[in-house]
C-alpha positions in Angstrom: 28.5 18.8 -43.7 29.7 18.3 -40.2 27.4 16.7 -37.6 29.3 18.5 -34.8 30.5 22.0 -34.2 34.1 22.3 -33.0 34.3 24.2 -29.8 37.5 23.6 -27.9 40.9 22.8 -29.2 43.4 20.8 -27.1 46.9 21.3 -28.3 50.2 19.8 -27.4 53.5 19.0 -29.0 52.1 16.1 -30.9 49.1 17.6 -32.5 45.6 19.0 -32.0 42.3 17.3 -30.9 38.8 18.6 -31.3 36.1 18.6 -28.7 32.4 19.5 -29.1 29.7 21.0 -26.8 26.5 19.2 -26.2 23.6 19.0 -23.7 23.0 16.0 -21.5 19.4 14.8 -22.1 19.5 11.5 -20.3 21.7 9.8 -17.7 22.1 6.1 -18.1 23.8 3.4 -16.0 27.6 2.9 -15.7 28.6 6.5 -16.3 26.9 6.8 -19.7 24.6 9.6 -20.9 22.8 10.6 -24.1 24.1 14.0 -25.2 22.4 16.2 -27.8 24.8 18.0 -30.2 22.4 20.4 -31.9 20.0 17.7 -32.9 22.4 14.8 -33.2 22.2 12.5 -30.1 25.1 10.3 -29.1 26.0 8.1 -26.1 28.8 9.6 -24.2 30.8 8.5 -21.1 30.4 11.1 -18.4 32.4 9.4 -15.7 35.1 12.1 -15.8 32.6 14.8 -14.9 31.3 13.5 -11.6 28.6 16.1 -11.0 27.1 16.0 -14.5 23.3 16.0 -14.6 20.5 16.2 -17.2 20.4 19.7 -18.6 24.2 20.4 -18.2 26.3 21.3 -21.2 29.5 19.3 -21.5 32.6 19.4 -23.8 33.0 16.0 -25.4 36.3 14.5 -26.8 36.6 11.0 -28.2 33.3 9.9 -26.6 34.1 11.3 -23.1 32.7 14.4 -21.5 35.8 16.2 -20.2 34.3 19.3 -18.6 31.1 21.2 -18.0 30.4 24.6 -19.6 27.7 27.1 -19.0 24.9 27.6 -21.5 26.3 31.1 -22.3 29.7 29.6 -23.2 28.1 27.2 -25.6 26.0 30.0 -27.2 29.1 32.2 -27.6 30.9 29.3 -29.3 27.9 28.8 -31.6 27.8 32.5 -32.6 31.6 32.5 -33.4 31.3 29.4 -35.5 28.3 30.7 -37.4 30.6 33.3 -38.9 33.1 30.8 -40.2 
């Protein structure tokens, strides 16, 4: 069973990478935050998303938050993946 739900797919000529949506639950020092992925909490580097704050949803790839998304976007992704 996966601990994460794939949300975004980044593709290029080399291959494909997965990224996952999560909610920031705590901001720490040095650009770090605790992010909740549907009950699984992980430390994530948020330095690439300069305006990230507690309560924001972010897309995370390889331990880095790469963009913010709205709650509605995350919920839509979850509904689509429930059907898979």
